[in-house]
All heavy atoms as TSV, in Angstrom:
chain	resi	resn	atom	element	x	y	z
A	1	MET	N	N	-4.391	-15.419	-0.647
A	1	MET	CA	C	-3.170	-14.641	-0.619
A	1	MET	C	C	-3.332	-13.469	0.353
A	1	MET	O	O	-4.316	-12.744	0.301
A	1	MET	CB	C	-2.864	-14.104	-2.025
A	1	MET	CG	C	-1.706	-13.137	-2.038
A	1	MET	SD	S	-1.379	-12.419	-3.665
A	1	MET	CE	C	-2.567	-11.097	-3.673
A	2	THR	N	N	-2.377	-13.292	1.231
A	2	THR	CA	C	-2.371	-12.164	2.142
A	2	THR	C	C	-1.766	-10.962	1.430
A	2	THR	O	O	-0.705	-11.066	0.824
A	2	THR	CB	C	-1.533	-12.490	3.400
A	2	THR	OG1	O	-2.093	-13.637	4.023
A	2	THR	CG2	C	-1.531	-11.335	4.350
A	3	GLN	N	N	-2.462	-9.859	1.505
A	3	GLN	CA	C	-1.957	-8.671	0.845
A	3	GLN	C	C	-0.891	-8.007	1.702
A	3	GLN	O	O	-1.064	-7.840	2.902
A	3	GLN	CB	C	-3.085	-7.685	0.564
A	3	GLN	CG	C	-4.002	-8.142	-0.532
A	3	GLN	CD	C	-4.795	-6.993	-1.118
A	3	GLN	OE1	O	-5.009	-5.988	-0.473
A	3	GLN	NE2	N	-5.224	-7.161	-2.339
A	4	ARG	N	N	0.203	-7.629	1.051
A	4	ARG	CA	C	1.297	-6.961	1.755
A	4	ARG	C	C	0.917	-5.537	2.133
A	4	ARG	O	O	1.333	-5.030	3.174
A	4	ARG	CB	C	2.537	-6.965	0.877
A	4	ARG	CG	C	3.681	-6.229	1.518
A	4	ARG	CD	C	4.936	-6.349	0.734
A	4	ARG	NE	N	5.960	-5.514	1.322
A	4	ARG	CZ	C	7.183	-5.442	0.864
A	4	ARG	NH1	N	7.544	-6.160	-0.173
A	4	ARG	NH2	N	8.060	-4.656	1.443
A	5	TYR	N	N	0.121	-4.876	1.305
A	5	TYR	CA	C	-0.197	-3.471	1.531
A	5	TYR	C	C	-1.621	-3.327	2.029
A	5	TYR	O	O	-2.554	-3.882	1.461
A	5	TYR	CB	C	0.036	-2.670	0.243
A	5	TYR	CG	C	1.497	-2.695	-0.136
A	5	TYR	CD1	C	1.994	-3.647	-1.012
A	5	TYR	CD2	C	2.389	-1.800	0.430
A	5	TYR	CE1	C	3.341	-3.697	-1.334
A	5	TYR	CE2	C	3.735	-1.843	0.118
A	5	TYR	CZ	C	4.205	-2.791	-0.763
A	5	TYR	OH	O	5.537	-2.851	-1.065
A	6	LYS	N	N	-1.778	-2.594	3.116
A	6	LYS	CA	C	-3.061	-2.467	3.802
A	6	LYS	C	C	-3.439	-1.003	3.977
A	6	LYS	O	O	-2.576	-0.142	4.109
A	6	LYS	CB	C	-2.968	-3.085	5.210
A	6	LYS	CG	C	-2.444	-4.490	5.263
A	6	LYS	CD	C	-3.519	-5.462	4.982
A	6	LYS	CE	C	-2.973	-6.892	5.154
A	6	LYS	NZ	N	-3.965	-7.865	4.959
A	7	LEU	N	N	-4.744	-0.750	4.025
A	7	LEU	CA	C	-5.231	0.601	4.285
A	7	LEU	C	C	-5.157	0.915	5.770
A	7	LEU	O	O	-5.351	0.041	6.616
A	7	LEU	CB	C	-6.692	0.730	3.866
A	7	LEU	CG	C	-7.016	0.623	2.397
A	7	LEU	CD1	C	-8.496	0.882	2.188
A	7	LEU	CD2	C	-6.204	1.563	1.575
A	8	CYS	N	N	-4.923	2.167	6.048
A	8	CYS	CA	C	-4.892	2.629	7.437
A	8	CYS	C	C	-5.543	4.010	7.472
A	8	CYS	O	O	-5.110	4.919	6.752
A	8	CYS	CB	C	-3.450	2.701	7.924
A	8	CYS	SG	S	-3.290	3.330	9.597
A	9	ARG	N	N	-6.580	4.148	8.268
A	9	ARG	CA	C	-7.234	5.460	8.391
A	9	ARG	C	C	-6.396	6.346	9.295
A	9	ARG	O	O	-5.998	5.946	10.387
A	9	ARG	CB	C	-8.635	5.308	8.944
A	9	ARG	CG	C	-9.349	6.641	8.930
A	9	ARG	CD	C	-10.812	6.476	8.898
A	9	ARG	NE	N	-11.375	7.787	8.619
A	9	ARG	CZ	C	-12.610	7.970	8.281
A	9	ARG	NH1	N	-13.407	6.941	8.169
A	9	ARG	NH2	N	-13.072	9.161	8.053
A	10	GLU	N	N	-6.149	7.543	8.820
A	10	GLU	CA	C	-5.340	8.498	9.569
A	10	GLU	C	C	-6.229	9.339	10.485
A	10	GLU	O	O	-7.445	9.445	10.258
A	10	GLU	CB	C	-4.597	9.402	8.584
A	10	GLU	CG	C	-3.661	8.611	7.675
A	10	GLU	CD	C	-2.994	9.466	6.628
A	10	GLU	OE1	O	-3.702	10.111	5.825
A	10	GLU	OE2	O	-1.751	9.494	6.630
A	11	PRO	N	N	-5.654	9.945	11.529
A	11	PRO	CA	C	-6.447	10.774	12.448
A	11	PRO	C	C	-7.170	11.939	11.761
A	11	PRO	O	O	-8.196	12.398	12.234
A	11	PRO	CB	C	-5.411	11.305	13.441
A	11	PRO	CG	C	-4.284	10.333	13.376
A	11	PRO	CD	C	-4.273	9.814	11.964
A	12	THR	N	N	-6.660	12.370	10.618
A	12	THR	CA	C	-7.262	13.485	9.889
A	12	THR	C	C	-8.467	13.054	9.057
A	12	THR	O	O	-9.112	13.885	8.432
A	12	THR	CB	C	-6.223	14.111	8.944
A	12	THR	OG1	O	-5.763	13.094	8.037
A	12	THR	CG2	C	-5.055	14.693	9.707
A	13	GLY	N	N	-8.752	11.734	9.017
A	13	GLY	CA	C	-9.858	11.218	8.225
A	13	GLY	C	C	-9.442	10.787	6.827
A	13	GLY	O	O	-10.254	10.260	6.080
A	14	THR	N	N	-8.192	11.014	6.465
A	14	THR	CA	C	-7.681	10.552	5.182
A	14	THR	C	C	-7.127	9.150	5.361
A	14	THR	O	O	-7.131	8.594	6.456
A	14	THR	CB	C	-6.586	11.501	4.639
A	14	THR	OG1	O	-5.529	11.582	5.600
A	14	THR	CG2	C	-7.151	12.894	4.369
A	15	TRP	N	N	-6.641	8.567	4.270
A	15	TRP	CA	C	-6.173	7.191	4.295
A	15	TRP	C	C	-4.723	7.101	3.868
A	15	TRP	O	O	-4.249	7.873	3.034
A	15	TRP	CB	C	-7.029	6.336	3.368
A	15	TRP	CG	C	-8.425	6.227	3.849
A	15	TRP	CD1	C	-9.437	7.124	3.636
A	15	TRP	CD2	C	-8.974	5.207	4.666
A	15	TRP	NE1	N	-10.579	6.711	4.259
A	15	TRP	CE2	C	-10.327	5.533	4.899
A	15	TRP	CE3	C	-8.458	4.041	5.216
A	15	TRP	CZ2	C	-11.163	4.736	5.659
A	15	TRP	CZ3	C	-9.304	3.250	5.970
A	15	TRP	CH2	C	-10.635	3.588	6.189
A	16	ALA	N	N	-4.014	6.148	4.445
A	16	ALA	CA	C	-2.638	5.836	4.069
A	16	ALA	C	C	-2.595	4.377	3.648
A	16	ALA	O	O	-3.475	3.591	3.988
A	16	ALA	CB	C	-1.693	6.058	5.248
A	17	VAL	N	N	-1.561	4.028	2.911
A	17	VAL	CA	C	-1.303	2.639	2.547
A	17	VAL	C	C	-0.050	2.222	3.293
A	17	VAL	O	O	1.013	2.831	3.113
A	17	VAL	CB	C	-1.120	2.480	1.021
A	17	VAL	CG1	C	-0.758	1.045	0.676
A	17	VAL	CG2	C	-2.380	2.910	0.280
A	18	ASN	N	N	-0.182	1.230	4.154
A	18	ASN	CA	C	0.955	0.758	4.949
A	18	ASN	C	C	1.488	-0.554	4.412
A	18	ASN	O	O	0.736	-1.405	3.942
A	18	ASN	CB	C	0.567	0.581	6.414
A	18	ASN	CG	C	0.466	1.893	7.147
A	18	ASN	OD1	O	0.806	2.946	6.626
A	18	ASN	ND2	N	-0.015	1.842	8.365
A	19	ASP	N	N	2.796	-0.711	4.525
A	19	ASP	CA	C	3.480	-1.951	4.175
A	19	ASP	C	C	3.412	-2.868	5.393
A	19	ASP	O	O	3.953	-2.537	6.451
A	19	ASP	CB	C	4.927	-1.623	3.810
A	19	ASP	CG	C	5.733	-2.823	3.362
A	19	ASP	OD1	O	5.411	-3.963	3.764
A	19	ASP	OD2	O	6.705	-2.629	2.622
A	20	ALA	N	N	2.735	-3.984	5.261
A	20	ALA	CA	C	2.546	-4.897	6.393
A	20	ALA	C	C	3.861	-5.500	6.876
A	20	ALA	O	O	3.969	-5.892	8.038
A	20	ALA	CB	C	1.573	-6.002	6.016
A	21	LEU	N	N	4.873	-5.570	6.009
A	21	LEU	CA	C	6.166	-6.123	6.432
A	21	LEU	C	C	6.951	-5.166	7.319
A	21	LEU	O	O	7.613	-5.588	8.249
A	21	LEU	CB	C	7.018	-6.489	5.211
A	21	LEU	CG	C	6.539	-7.666	4.376
A	21	LEU	CD1	C	7.488	-7.893	3.202
A	21	LEU	CD2	C	6.438	-8.922	5.214
A	22	THR	N	N	6.868	-3.879	7.007
A	22	THR	CA	C	7.665	-2.899	7.752
A	22	THR	C	C	6.840	-2.126	8.774
A	22	THR	O	O	7.409	-1.542	9.692
A	22	THR	CB	C	8.308	-1.880	6.789
A	22	THR	OG1	O	7.269	-1.097	6.176
A	22	THR	CG2	C	9.156	-2.560	5.740
A	23	GLY	N	N	5.507	-2.096	8.570
A	23	GLY	CA	C	4.649	-1.313	9.455
A	23	GLY	C	C	4.701	0.175	9.161
A	23	GLY	O	O	4.122	0.975	9.886
A	24	ARG	N	N	5.365	0.543	8.098
A	24	ARG	CA	C	5.519	1.956	7.734
A	24	ARG	C	C	4.671	2.270	6.501
A	24	ARG	O	O	4.311	1.362	5.752
A	24	ARG	CB	C	6.986	2.254	7.445
A	24	ARG	CG	C	7.894	1.990	8.651
A	24	ARG	CD	C	9.330	2.271	8.315
A	24	ARG	NE	N	9.498	3.610	7.794
A	24	ARG	CZ	C	9.866	4.668	8.519
A	24	ARG	NH1	N	10.120	4.507	9.802
A	24	ARG	NH2	N	10.000	5.852	7.970
A	25	PRO	N	N	4.403	3.557	6.260
A	25	PRO	CA	C	3.678	3.922	5.044
A	25	PRO	C	C	4.420	3.458	3.793
A	25	PRO	O	O	5.653	3.517	3.735
A	25	PRO	CB	C	3.601	5.444	5.102
A	25	PRO	CG	C	3.709	5.774	6.557
A	25	PRO	CD	C	4.642	4.726	7.117
A	26	ALA	N	N	3.666	2.990	2.823
A	26	ALA	CA	C	4.244	2.542	1.558
A	26	ALA	C	C	4.741	3.744	0.760
A	26	ALA	O	O	4.305	4.872	0.986
A	26	ALA	CB	C	3.188	1.776	0.762
A	27	GLU	N	N	5.628	3.453	-0.175
A	27	GLU	CA	C	6.152	4.496	-1.052
A	27	GLU	C	C	6.045	4.036	-2.492
A	27	GLU	O	O	6.197	2.860	-2.793
A	27	GLU	CB	C	7.605	4.792	-0.720
A	27	GLU	CG	C	7.792	5.370	0.667
A	27	GLU	CD	C	9.238	5.689	0.992
A	27	GLU	OE1	O	10.129	5.368	0.171
A	27	GLU	OE2	O	9.477	6.256	2.065
A	28	MET	N	N	5.763	4.992	-3.370
A	28	MET	CA	C	5.792	4.772	-4.816
A	28	MET	C	C	6.739	5.826	-5.356
A	28	MET	O	O	6.437	7.019	-5.299
A	28	MET	CB	C	4.411	4.943	-5.444
A	28	MET	CG	C	3.511	3.758	-5.251
A	28	MET	SD	S	1.890	3.937	-6.038
A	28	MET	CE	C	2.318	3.999	-7.766
A	29	GLY	N	N	7.886	5.375	-5.841
A	29	GLY	CA	C	8.897	6.338	-6.250
A	29	GLY	C	C	9.346	7.128	-5.039
A	29	GLY	O	O	9.704	6.552	-4.020
A	30	SER	N	N	9.242	8.430	-5.101
A	30	SER	CA	C	9.655	9.270	-3.977
A	30	SER	C	C	8.455	9.747	-3.155
A	30	SER	O	O	8.619	10.552	-2.243
A	30	SER	CB	C	10.438	10.474	-4.494
A	30	SER	OG	O	9.613	11.263	-5.333
A	31	ARG	N	N	7.267	9.228	-3.453
A	31	ARG	CA	C	6.058	9.672	-2.751
A	31	ARG	C	C	5.608	8.665	-1.711
A	31	ARG	O	O	5.431	7.485	-2.010
A	31	ARG	CB	C	4.933	9.890	-3.757
A	31	ARG	CG	C	3.683	10.330	-3.047
A	31	ARG	CD	C	2.675	10.970	-3.925
A	31	ARG	NE	N	1.607	11.437	-3.035
A	31	ARG	CZ	C	0.346	11.364	-3.326
A	31	ARG	NH1	N	-0.046	10.889	-4.471
A	31	ARG	NH2	N	-0.546	11.787	-2.462
A	32	THR	N	N	5.403	9.148	-0.504
A	32	THR	CA	C	4.822	8.334	0.563
A	32	THR	C	C	3.311	8.361	0.383
A	32	THR	O	O	2.718	9.421	0.163
A	32	THR	CB	C	5.208	8.905	1.941
A	32	THR	OG1	O	6.633	8.979	2.015
A	32	THR	CG2	C	4.698	8.025	3.070
A	33	ILE	N	N	2.686	7.196	0.472
A	33	ILE	CA	C	1.255	7.077	0.180
A	33	ILE	C	C	0.443	7.372	1.443
A	33	ILE	O	O	0.050	6.475	2.183
A	33	ILE	CB	C	0.917	5.679	-0.388
A	33	ILE	CG1	C	1.876	5.305	-1.513
A	33	ILE	CG2	C	-0.529	5.634	-0.850
A	33	ILE	CD1	C	1.879	6.259	-2.689
A	34	VAL	N	N	0.223	8.642	1.679
A	34	VAL	CA	C	-0.568	9.128	2.810
A	34	VAL	C	C	-1.476	10.248	2.305
A	34	VAL	O	O	-1.267	10.790	1.218
A	34	VAL	CB	C	0.320	9.660	3.961
A	34	VAL	CG1	C	1.171	8.542	4.553
A	34	VAL	CG2	C	1.206	10.807	3.486
A	35	GLY	N	N	-2.491	10.589	3.092
A	35	GLY	CA	C	-3.360	11.708	2.766
A	35	GLY	C	C	-4.265	11.470	1.572
A	35	GLY	O	O	-4.661	12.402	0.890
A	36	MET	N	N	-4.629	10.211	1.338
A	36	MET	CA	C	-5.428	9.844	0.168
A	36	MET	C	C	-6.907	9.737	0.550
A	36	MET	O	O	-7.235	9.550	1.714
A	36	MET	CB	C	-4.986	8.473	-0.357
A	36	MET	CG	C	-3.508	8.299	-0.601
A	36	MET	SD	S	-2.933	9.187	-2.029
A	36	MET	CE	C	-3.748	8.300	-3.321
A	37	ASN	N	N	-7.776	9.784	-0.483
A	37	ASN	CA	C	-9.165	9.420	-0.214
A	37	ASN	C	C	-9.215	7.884	-0.216
A	37	ASN	O	O	-8.290	7.217	-0.684
A	37	ASN	CB	C	-10.139	10.054	-1.218
A	37	ASN	CG	C	-9.981	9.540	-2.633
A	37	ASN	OD1	O	-9.963	8.340	-2.877
A	37	ASN	ND2	N	-9.880	10.461	-3.584
A	38	GLN	N	N	-10.280	7.322	0.318
A	38	GLN	CA	C	-10.340	5.876	0.514
A	38	GLN	C	C	-10.264	5.102	-0.795
A	38	GLN	O	O	-9.553	4.104	-0.889
A	38	GLN	CB	C	-11.602	5.492	1.276
A	38	GLN	CG	C	-11.651	4.015	1.625
A	38	GLN	CD	C	-12.855	3.636	2.470
A	38	GLN	OE1	O	-13.704	4.474	2.777
A	38	GLN	NE2	N	-12.937	2.382	2.848
A	39	GLN	N	N	-10.981	5.544	-1.814
A	39	GLN	CA	C	-10.989	4.808	-3.082
A	39	GLN	C	C	-9.593	4.772	-3.711
A	39	GLN	O	O	-9.134	3.710	-4.155
A	39	GLN	CB	C	-11.978	5.430	-4.062
A	39	GLN	CG	C	-12.029	4.683	-5.386
A	39	GLN	CD	C	-13.046	5.266	-6.353
A	39	GLN	OE1	O	-13.869	6.097	-5.984
A	39	GLN	NE2	N	-12.997	4.818	-7.581
A	40	ASP	N	N	-8.902	5.897	-3.739
A	40	ASP	CA	C	-7.556	5.926	-4.316
A	40	ASP	C	C	-6.602	5.051	-3.512
A	40	ASP	O	O	-5.782	4.324	-4.070
A	40	ASP	CB	C	-7.022	7.356	-4.390
A	40	ASP	CG	C	-7.722	8.197	-5.452
A	40	ASP	OD1	O	-8.420	7.626	-6.319
A	40	ASP	OD2	O	-7.561	9.439	-5.409
A	41	ALA	N	N	-6.706	5.117	-2.186
A	41	ALA	CA	C	-5.839	4.301	-1.336
A	41	ALA	C	C	-6.090	2.812	-1.563
A	41	ALA	O	O	-5.141	2.022	-1.625
A	41	ALA	CB	C	-6.050	4.668	0.131
A	42	GLU	N	N	-7.355	2.407	-1.715
A	42	GLU	CA	C	-7.681	1.007	-1.981
A	42	GLU	C	C	-7.073	0.551	-3.310
A	42	GLU	O	O	-6.506	-0.539	-3.393
A	42	GLU	CB	C	-9.194	0.801	-2.022
A	42	GLU	CG	C	-9.859	0.856	-0.672
A	42	GLU	CD	C	-11.377	0.820	-0.756
A	42	GLU	OE1	O	-11.945	0.947	-1.857
A	42	GLU	OE2	O	-12.007	0.680	0.314
A	43	GLU	N	N	-7.194	1.386	-4.327
A	43	GLU	CA	C	-6.647	1.032	-5.637
A	43	GLU	C	C	-5.128	0.905	-5.600
A	43	GLU	O	O	-4.561	-0.033	-6.168
A	43	GLU	CB	C	-7.075	2.067	-6.679
A	43	GLU	CG	C	-8.560	2.005	-7.001
A	43	GLU	CD	C	-9.027	3.110	-7.932
A	43	GLU	OE1	O	-8.190	3.888	-8.438
A	43	GLU	OE2	O	-10.241	3.201	-8.160
A	44	ILE	N	N	-4.475	1.813	-4.908
A	44	ILE	CA	C	-3.010	1.760	-4.812
A	44	ILE	C	C	-2.568	0.550	-4.002
A	44	ILE	O	O	-1.621	-0.140	-4.369
A	44	ILE	CB	C	-2.460	3.068	-4.230
A	44	ILE	CG1	C	-2.651	4.199	-5.252
A	44	ILE	CG2	C	-0.989	2.927	-3.847
A	44	ILE	CD1	C	-2.327	5.575	-4.733
A	45	ALA	N	N	-3.260	0.259	-2.898
A	45	ALA	CA	C	-2.918	-0.912	-2.084
A	45	ALA	C	C	-3.061	-2.193	-2.897
A	45	ALA	O	O	-2.187	-3.072	-2.842
A	45	ALA	CB	C	-3.793	-0.968	-0.834
A	46	ASP	N	N	-4.130	-2.301	-3.677
A	46	ASP	CA	C	-4.332	-3.481	-4.517
A	46	ASP	C	C	-3.233	-3.596	-5.566
A	46	ASP	O	O	-2.679	-4.675	-5.784
A	46	ASP	CB	C	-5.697	-3.441	-5.202
A	46	ASP	CG	C	-6.850	-3.728	-4.261
A	46	ASP	OD1	O	-6.608	-4.270	-3.151
A	46	ASP	OD2	O	-7.996	-3.403	-4.624
A	47	LEU	N	N	-2.914	-2.486	-6.216
A	47	LEU	CA	C	-1.872	-2.485	-7.237
A	47	LEU	C	C	-0.520	-2.881	-6.658
A	47	LEU	O	O	0.161	-3.755	-7.193
A	47	LEU	CB	C	-1.777	-1.107	-7.897
A	47	LEU	CG	C	-0.626	-0.930	-8.886
A	47	LEU	CD1	C	-0.788	-1.855	-10.078
A	47	LEU	CD2	C	-0.528	0.521	-9.318
A	48	LEU	N	N	-0.137	-2.267	-5.549
A	48	LEU	CA	C	1.150	-2.593	-4.942
A	48	LEU	C	C	1.203	-4.051	-4.488
A	48	LEU	O	O	2.237	-4.709	-4.637
A	48	LEU	CB	C	1.438	-1.656	-3.763
A	48	LEU	CG	C	1.739	-0.207	-4.121
A	48	LEU	CD1	C	1.860	0.639	-2.849
A	48	LEU	CD2	C	2.996	-0.092	-4.963
A	49	SER	N	N	0.099	-4.554	-3.947
A	49	SER	CA	C	0.067	-5.953	-3.510
A	49	SER	C	C	0.191	-6.907	-4.699
A	49	SER	O	O	0.890	-7.919	-4.621
A	49	SER	CB	C	-1.219	-6.234	-2.726
A	49	SER	OG	O	-1.166	-5.587	-1.475
A	50	LYS	N	N	-0.480	-6.587	-5.807
A	50	LYS	CA	C	-0.378	-7.429	-7.003
A	50	LYS	C	C	1.038	-7.414	-7.567
A	50	LYS	O	O	1.571	-8.461	-7.951
A	50	LYS	CB	C	-1.374	-6.971	-8.061
A	50	LYS	CG	C	-2.791	-7.337	-7.734
A	50	LYS	CD	C	-3.771	-6.797	-8.753
A	50	LYS	CE	C	-5.198	-7.093	-8.311
A	50	LYS	NZ	N	-6.188	-6.443	-9.172
A	51	LEU	N	N	1.655	-6.236	-7.613
A	51	LEU	CA	C	3.034	-6.151	-8.107
A	51	LEU	C	C	3.991	-6.914	-7.201
A	51	LEU	O	O	4.896	-7.593	-7.683
A	51	LEU	CB	C	3.465	-4.677	-8.199
A	51	LEU	CG	C	2.785	-3.867	-9.291
A	51	LEU	CD1	C	3.152	-2.376	-9.152
A	51	LEU	CD2	C	3.133	-4.381	-10.668
A	52	ASP	N	N	3.771	-6.846	-5.904
A	52	ASP	CA	C	4.610	-7.582	-4.950
A	52	ASP	C	C	4.454	-9.085	-5.164
A	52	ASP	O	O	5.453	-9.831	-5.180
A	52	ASP	CB	C	4.237	-7.203	-3.518
A	52	ASP	CG	C	5.063	-7.955	-2.506
A	52	ASP	OD1	O	6.297	-7.754	-2.480
A	52	ASP	OD2	O	4.484	-8.733	-1.740
A	53	ALA	N	N	3.223	-9.552	-5.369
A	53	ALA	CA	C	2.980	-10.981	-5.594
A	53	ALA	C	C	3.657	-11.438	-6.888
A	53	ALA	O	O	4.243	-12.530	-6.938
A	53	ALA	CB	C	1.480	-11.256	-5.652
A	54	GLN	N	N	3.595	-10.621	-7.929
A	54	GLN	CA	C	4.254	-10.970	-9.198
A	54	GLN	C	C	5.767	-11.063	-9.026
A	54	GLN	O	O	6.404	-11.971	-9.549
A	54	GLN	CB	C	3.909	-9.944	-10.281
A	54	GLN	CG	C	2.509	-10.047	-10.783
A	54	GLN	CD	C	2.167	-8.950	-11.785
A	54	GLN	OE1	O	2.911	-7.997	-11.978
A	54	GLN	NE2	N	1.022	-9.085	-12.430
A	55	ARG	N	N	6.334	-10.127	-8.273
A	55	ARG	CA	C	7.787	-10.161	-8.017
A	55	ARG	C	C	8.175	-11.437	-7.277
A	55	ARG	O	O	9.184	-12.060	-7.585
A	55	ARG	CB	C	8.220	-8.945	-7.196
A	55	ARG	CG	C	8.496	-7.704	-7.995
A	55	ARG	CD	C	9.216	-6.656	-7.165
A	55	ARG	NE	N	8.452	-6.260	-5.986
A	55	ARG	CZ	C	7.619	-5.226	-5.948
A	55	ARG	NH1	N	7.431	-4.507	-7.011
A	55	ARG	NH2	N	6.983	-4.943	-4.841
A	56	ARG	N	N	7.363	-11.819	-6.314
A	56	ARG	CA	C	7.659	-13.030	-5.540
A	56	ARG	C	C	7.567	-14.285	-6.405
A	56	ARG	O	O	8.345	-15.205	-6.250
A	56	ARG	CB	C	6.725	-13.140	-4.347
A	56	ARG	CG	C	6.998	-12.103	-3.281
A	56	ARG	CD	C	5.931	-12.177	-2.195
A	56	ARG	NE	N	6.057	-11.084	-1.278
A	56	ARG	CZ	C	6.755	-11.119	-0.155
A	56	ARG	NH1	N	7.395	-12.219	0.178
A	56	ARG	NH2	N	6.801	-10.075	0.639
A	57	GLU	N	N	6.588	-14.310	-7.318
A	57	GLU	CA	C	6.418	-15.473	-8.204
A	57	GLU	C	C	7.590	-15.631	-9.162
A	57	GLU	O	O	8.002	-16.750	-9.458
A	57	GLU	CB	C	5.126	-15.338	-9.020
A	57	GLU	CG	C	3.879	-15.580	-8.225
A	57	GLU	CD	C	2.615	-15.352	-9.043
A	57	GLU	OE1	O	2.713	-15.108	-10.265
A	57	GLU	OE2	O	1.520	-15.409	-8.455
A	58	THR	N	N	8.103	-14.509	-9.643
A	58	THR	CA	C	9.205	-14.576	-10.614
A	58	THR	C	C	10.561	-14.627	-9.926
A	58	THR	O	O	11.576	-14.844	-10.599
A	58	THR	CB	C	9.175	-13.374	-11.585
A	58	THR	OG1	O	9.326	-12.161	-10.849
A	58	THR	CG2	C	7.884	-13.360	-12.387
A	59	GLY	N	N	10.579	-14.401	-8.613
A	59	GLY	CA	C	11.831	-14.486	-7.868
A	59	GLY	C	C	12.751	-13.303	-8.046
A	59	GLY	O	O	13.938	-13.383	-7.758
A	60	SER	N	N	12.201	-12.184	-8.515
A	60	SER	CA	C	13.075	-11.007	-8.675
A	60	SER	C	C	12.792	-9.959	-7.642
A	60	SER	O	O	11.915	-9.974	-6.905
A	60	SER	CB	C	12.936	-10.414	-10.064
A	60	SER	OG	O	11.617	-10.356	-10.520
């Protein structure tokens, strides 16, 4: 399975989670997922990708 959400290292040394479909930073609620440490960004990318896969499987 290809993950929709990918890590991207920012010029400041922090990490962002990008949406591979749009090429833009991912959002959770009203928060853009940027300025994270690597471990948190990895966990969020995995979570968002799993939720996206579940949505696709159920067709909603």
